[in-house]
N, C-alpha and C positions, 0 to 999 in steps of 0.2 A: 287222207283224213279231211282235208279242206273240202273235197267234193261232197262228202257226206254231210258236213255242216251246212254247206250251201243248199243241198237238196232238202235237208230237213227244214231249214228256215223257209224255203220256197214252198214246200208241201204244207207246212203250217199256215203260211200266208194264203195259200189256195183254199184250205179248209176254212180259215177265218173269213175270207172273201165270200165263200159260199154261204156261210151262216149269216153274214152281214147283209149281202145284197141278193141272195137267192141263187139257185142253180139253173133256173129257167128264165129266159127272157123272150119277148115276142119276136123280135127281128134281128137282134144282135147277139153274138155269142157271149155268154156270161164270162165274167172275169175268171172264175175257177176253171172253166173249160180252156181258156187261153193259157193260163199259167200251167195247168197240168198237161196240156197238149205239148207245150214247149219243153217241159221237163221230161215228158215221155220220149220225145224225139231225141233230146240231148242224152238222156239216160241210156237209150238203146245204142247210140253212137259210142258212148263211153264203155258199154259192155263189149263192143267190138274190139276196142283197144285196151281191154282189161288187164292184159299182161303188164302194161306200163304203170297203170294207176292202182290196181288192186293186188298188192302183194299178200295181204292178209285175207284169209277166207271169211273172217267175221265181218270185216268192212264190206266185202263183196256181198255177203248175205244181207246186210243192212241196206245196201244199195238196191238189191233186188226187191226187198220189202217196200222201200220208198217208191220204186218204179211201179210195183203192183198197186199201191195206194193211189198213185196218180192215174193208173189205168182205170181203176174203179171209179174215180171222180169223173174221168172223161166219159166212160160208159153210162154213168148215172146222168150226166148232162145230156147225153144223146138218147136216153131212154124214152122221152115223150115222143120222139119221132117214130118209134116202133109200137106204140100203144094204139 
């Protein structure tokens, strides 16, 4: 349960940073990209050891939703590279 609270706070922080400072910068990675990228890597590692952390299926589904939101933020930050 602590993991979900931490991921929720960090995801909201990433969304707030994107609204406040923008999702695109000229030469440095934007703050939402950095936060969401770290959450994405950490979240995938936590999924690998999910048997220990996620005993409840609802908590696991919430974790997957938060990972998906972070993936969308990372892809949105990378989208100008492909346009």
